[in-house]
N, C-alpha and C positions, 0 to 999 in steps of 0.2 A: 331862474329857480322856479320850482314848482311847490305847491302846498303839500301835495301827496306824491310819494314816489311813483314813478312810472316804471312798469316792468318792461325790460328790454332783453334782447338776446344776450346771453353771457358773452364776454369777450373771448374771441379766439382769432388766431392768425388765419386769414382766409386760405382755404384749400387751393384756390386758384393761384394765389401768390406762392404757396409752397410748391405747387406743381411747376410753376414757371421757374422758380429758383433752381429746381433740379436740372434745368436745361443749361445752366451756366457751368463754367469750369469748376473743378473739384475744390480749389482753394476758396472760390466765392461761395460755393454751397456750404462748405464747412464754416466759414466766417459768418455767413448770414444765419446758418442754423444755430450757432452759438448765441448770436444776438437775439434770435427769436426765443431761445430758451431763457435768456435774461429777462426779456419782456414778460414772458409767461410767469416767471418767478416773482417779478415785481408786482404784477397784477394780483397775485395771490398774497404777497406780503402786505400790500397796501389795502387789502380787504375789498377790492373792487368786485362788486356783485352785479346782479341783473336789476337792482333797484336804483333807478336814476332820479336825482332831484334837481339836476341842472345839466346843461350840455355846453361843451366848449368845442370850438372849431378853430383851426389855424390853417385855413385854405391857402394862404399866400405862400406856404412852404411845401405844399403838396406837389408831388410829381406823378406823372403817369408812368408807373413802373413798367407797364407792359411795353411801352414804346422806348423808354429810357434804356432798357437792356437789349434792344433790338440791334441786329447787324454789327457794326463796328464797335458798339458799346457793350459787348457781351461779357467783358471782364470787369471785375470790381476795380475801380480807380482808387478809392479810399473808403474806409469804414470808420465811423465814430459811434459813440454811444447814442447819439440822437438821430442820425440819419445816414443814408447811404448815398454817396455822390460819385 
């Protein structure tokens, strides 16, 4: 936690991610697009701004999405509210 809020870039789903998603099959594009919309709506509803007072990371659940969707893994296997596997 910080004593004074730190100004950070506002949340946005990275353009590089959105561009990569467009290379997937249409079902995956539609599904991931809906999930991205839900994330953006939640960010707004929760009042998440560019003023940060603490930082949370959960690196043990992170995946390299650029490599995850490469080659034989180009189709969505399953989608949940929390992650894409």
